[in-house]
C-alpha positions, -999 to 999 in steps of 0.1 A, spaced: -3 -1 0 12 34 -13 12 67 8 -18 78 -11 -37 47 3 -28 52 32 -32 84 38 -71 83 25 -76 55 53 -68 67 78 -85 102 73 -118 79 70 -107 59 93 -110 92 118 -135 103 95 -120 140 83 -138 152 53 -105 168 33 -110 203 39 -111 197 77 -78 176 72 -62 205 55 -75 230 80 -57 210 109 -24 211 92 -26 248 73 -27 232 40 -52 234 15 -79 205 6 -65 204 -26 -27 194 -12 -51 168 6 -61 150 -23 -29 160 -44 -16 136 -21 -41 108 -15 -40 105 -57 -6 100 -57 -4 133 -76 24 147 -49 39 136 -16 32 162 19 68 176 30 87 159 61 66 188 87 35 173 71 45 137 74 49 144 113 18 160 115 -4 137 96 13 106 121 7 131 148 -33 135 137 -32 100 133 -20 89 160 -1 67 136 37 63 138 61 77 107 77 41 99 44 31 91 35 61 69 65 55 52 86 28 51 74 6 28 75 30 4 111 35 -10 104 59 -35 90 83 -9 123 80 11 141 89 -19 122 120 -24 126 129 4 161 124 14 162 140 -23 144 177 -6 160 181 19 195 176 4 179 202 -24 165 219 8 204 223 26 219 234 -5 192 260 -17 198 274 18 237 276 17 231 291 -13 204 321 -5 231 329 27 261 325 11 243 350 -23 238 371 4 269 374 25 288 380 -11 261 409 -19 267 425 18 305 423 15 305 437 -23 279 466 -11 305 470 25 334 479 1 314 503 -23 306 519 8 336 523 23 353 531 -10 329 559 -15 316 550 -46 283 558 -42 292 591 -23 312 609 -52 305 613 -89 310 585 -113 308 583 -150 284 564 -164 308 536 -172 318 536 -132 276 526 -128 274 500 -151 309 487 -142 292 482 -107 260 473 -119 275 446 -150 296 427 -118 265 428 -97 245 409 -124 275 385 -124 278 373 -85 237 363 -95 240 346 -124 273 327 -114 251 321 -79 222 312 -105 246 292 -128 262 276 -94 235 261 -80 213 248 -111 246 230 -120 249 212 -83 205 210 -82 190 208 -112 223 188 -133 212 220 -155 233 250 -162 236 259 -195 218 293 -190 228 309 -159 265 300 -167 263 313 -204 250 346 -184 274 350 -162 304 349 -193 283 371 -209 278 402 -180 322 389 -175 329 397 -214 306 427 -208 322 444 -178 361 441 -200 344 452 -230 333 484 -212 369 483 -187 390 483 -220 368 503 -247 354 527 -218 374 561 -233 360 549 -270 325 541 -266 323 577 -244 339 593 -270 308 575 -297 281 582 -281 290 615 -262 312 628 -286 326 668 -273 
Protein backbone atom coordinates (compact mmCIF):
# COMPACT_ATOMS: atom_id res chain seq x y z
CA UNK A 1 0.00 0.00 0.00
CA UNK A 2 1.44 3.36 -1.00
CA UNK A 3 1.33 6.60 0.96
CA UNK A 4 -1.72 8.04 -0.80
CA UNK A 5 -3.84 4.98 -0.01
CA UNK A 6 -2.68 5.02 3.61
CA UNK A 7 -3.51 8.70 3.98
CA UNK A 8 -6.96 8.26 2.47
CA UNK A 9 -7.67 5.22 4.66
CA UNK A 10 -6.53 7.01 7.83
CA UNK A 11 -8.54 10.13 7.00
CA UNK A 12 -11.72 8.10 6.53
CA UNK A 13 -11.06 6.08 9.72
CA UNK A 14 -10.83 9.33 11.68
CA UNK A 15 -13.92 10.76 9.95
CA UNK A 16 -12.20 13.85 8.54
CA UNK A 17 -13.15 15.51 5.30
CA UNK A 18 -10.30 16.74 3.13
CA UNK A 19 -11.22 20.31 4.07
CA UNK A 20 -11.19 19.56 7.82
CA UNK A 21 -7.81 17.86 7.58
CA UNK A 22 -6.46 20.71 5.45
CA UNK A 23 -7.49 23.22 8.12
CA UNK A 24 -5.76 21.17 10.83
CA UNK A 25 -2.52 21.03 8.82
CA UNK A 26 -2.77 24.61 7.49
CA UNK A 27 -2.68 23.46 3.86
CA UNK A 28 -5.27 23.48 1.10
CA UNK A 29 -7.79 20.74 0.44
CA UNK A 30 -6.22 20.41 -3.01
CA UNK A 31 -2.92 19.49 -1.35
CA UNK A 32 -4.66 16.74 0.63
CA UNK A 33 -6.29 15.48 -2.55
CA UNK A 34 -2.96 15.45 -4.39
CA UNK A 35 -1.33 13.50 -1.56
CA UNK A 36 -4.12 10.94 -1.48
CA UNK A 37 -4.07 10.50 -5.27
CA UNK A 38 -0.25 10.20 -5.32
CA UNK A 39 0.15 13.31 -7.47
CA UNK A 40 2.48 14.87 -4.92
CA UNK A 41 4.01 14.02 -1.57
CA UNK A 42 3.77 15.93 1.69
CA UNK A 43 7.01 17.38 2.99
CA UNK A 44 8.53 15.99 6.16
CA UNK A 45 6.86 18.60 8.39
CA UNK A 46 3.42 17.68 7.08
CA UNK A 47 4.23 13.98 7.40
CA UNK A 48 5.03 14.49 11.08
CA UNK A 49 1.81 16.46 11.55
CA UNK A 50 -0.16 13.72 9.77
CA UNK A 51 1.35 11.08 12.03
CA UNK A 52 0.33 13.15 15.06
CA UNK A 53 -3.21 13.78 13.80
CA UNK A 54 -3.74 10.12 12.97
CA UNK A 55 -1.79 8.89 16.01
CA UNK A 56 0.31 6.64 13.81
CA UNK A 57 4.05 6.30 13.39
CA UNK A 58 6.10 7.73 10.58
CA UNK A 59 7.33 4.18 10.02
CA UNK A 60 3.81 3.12 9.13
CA UNK A 61 3.41 6.02 6.72
CA UNK A 62 6.70 5.89 4.83
CA UNK A 63 8.72 2.80 5.70
CA UNK A 64 7.34 0.56 2.96
CA UNK A 65 7.55 3.25 0.25
CA UNK A 66 11.18 3.35 -0.92
CA UNK A 67 10.49 5.89 -3.68
CA UNK A 68 8.99 8.28 -1.15
CA UNK A 69 12.01 7.90 1.11
CA UNK A 70 14.28 8.69 -1.82
CA UNK A 71 12.21 11.75 -2.78
CA UNK A 72 12.26 13.05 0.79
CA UNK A 73 16.02 12.63 1.11
CA UNK A 74 16.67 14.34 -2.24
CA UNK A 75 14.29 17.16 -1.31
CA UNK A 76 16.07 17.60 2.03
CA UNK A 77 19.50 17.78 0.36
CA UNK A 78 18.23 20.29 -2.20
CA UNK A 79 16.72 22.39 0.55
CA UNK A 80 20.04 22.46 2.45
CA UNK A 81 21.93 23.41 -0.72
CA UNK A 82 19.39 26.13 -1.50
CA UNK A 83 19.70 27.52 2.02
CA UNK A 84 23.50 27.49 1.71
CA UNK A 85 23.33 29.40 -1.57
CA UNK A 86 20.92 31.97 -0.17
CA UNK A 87 23.20 32.61 2.81
CA UNK A 88 26.33 32.70 0.63
CA UNK A 89 24.66 35.07 -1.86
CA UNK A 90 23.54 37.42 0.90
CA UNK A 91 27.03 37.42 2.42
CA UNK A 92 28.68 38.16 -0.94
CA UNK A 93 26.24 40.99 -1.62
CA UNK A 94 26.86 42.45 1.86
CA UNK A 95 30.63 42.26 1.34
CA UNK A 96 30.41 43.87 -2.11
CA UNK A 97 28.12 46.62 -0.81
CA UNK A 98 30.42 47.18 2.18
CA UNK A 99 33.43 47.50 -0.10
CA UNK A 100 31.59 50.01 -2.29
CA UNK A 101 30.51 52.01 0.77
CA UNK A 102 34.03 51.91 2.27
CA UNK A 103 35.45 53.11 -1.05
CA UNK A 104 32.83 55.89 -0.99
CA UNK A 105 31.58 54.82 -4.39
CA UNK A 106 28.07 56.10 -3.72
CA UNK A 107 29.29 59.45 -2.35
CA UNK A 108 31.21 60.69 -5.34
CA UNK A 109 30.26 61.52 -8.90
CA UNK A 110 30.85 58.62 -11.24
CA UNK A 111 30.53 58.39 -14.92
CA UNK A 112 28.14 56.09 -16.71
CA UNK A 113 30.95 53.57 -17.10
CA UNK A 114 31.52 53.27 -13.36
CA UNK A 115 27.85 52.57 -12.71
CA UNK A 116 27.78 50.19 -15.66
CA UNK A 117 30.75 48.23 -14.34
CA UNK A 118 29.20 47.96 -10.87
CA UNK A 119 25.81 46.93 -12.27
CA UNK A 120 27.33 44.33 -14.57
CA UNK A 121 29.50 43.08 -11.71
CA UNK A 122 26.43 42.56 -9.54
CA UNK A 123 24.69 40.75 -12.40
CA UNK A 124 27.79 38.58 -12.78
CA UNK A 125 27.60 37.63 -9.11
CA UNK A 126 23.89 36.83 -9.39
CA UNK A 127 24.27 34.72 -12.52
CA UNK A 128 27.28 32.92 -11.09
CA UNK A 129 25.32 31.89 -8.01
CA UNK A 130 22.33 30.87 -10.10
CA UNK A 131 24.50 28.78 -12.42
CA UNK A 132 26.22 27.04 -9.49
CA UNK A 133 22.87 26.32 -7.85
CA UNK A 134 21.33 25.00 -11.05
CA UNK A 135 24.37 22.86 -11.79
CA UNK A 136 24.57 21.31 -8.33
CA UNK A 137 20.87 20.81 -7.66
CA UNK A 138 19.20 20.47 -11.03
CA UNK A 139 22.13 19.37 -13.18
CA UNK A 140 21.18 22.10 -15.67
CA UNK A 141 23.48 25.05 -15.93
CA UNK A 142 23.75 26.37 -19.46
CA UNK A 143 21.44 29.39 -19.29
CA UNK A 144 22.85 30.99 -16.15
CA UNK A 145 26.42 29.93 -16.88
CA UNK A 146 26.32 31.59 -20.27
CA UNK A 147 24.62 34.62 -18.74
CA UNK A 148 27.48 34.87 -16.24
CA UNK A 149 30.02 34.64 -19.05
CA UNK A 150 28.08 37.30 -20.97
CA UNK A 151 28.19 39.65 -17.96
CA UNK A 152 31.91 39.02 -17.54
CA UNK A 153 32.43 39.78 -21.22
CA UNK A 154 30.41 42.99 -20.90
CA UNK A 155 32.48 44.07 -17.90
CA UNK A 156 35.71 43.44 -19.78
CA UNK A 157 34.41 45.17 -22.91
CA UNK A 158 33.23 48.27 -21.05
CA UNK A 159 36.44 48.34 -19.00
CA UNK A 160 38.76 48.05 -21.98
CA UNK A 161 36.92 50.28 -24.42
CA UNK A 162 35.32 52.79 -22.05
CA UNK A 163 37.01 55.87 -23.50
CA UNK A 164 36.16 54.87 -27.07
CA UNK A 165 32.51 54.13 -26.17
CA UNK A 166 32.12 57.50 -24.42
CA UNK A 167 33.62 59.36 -27.40
CA UNK A 168 31.34 57.44 -29.76
CA UNK A 169 28.09 58.12 -27.91
CA UNK A 170 28.92 61.48 -26.29
CA UNK A 171 31.20 63.43 -28.65
CA UNK A 172 32.63 66.67 -27.26
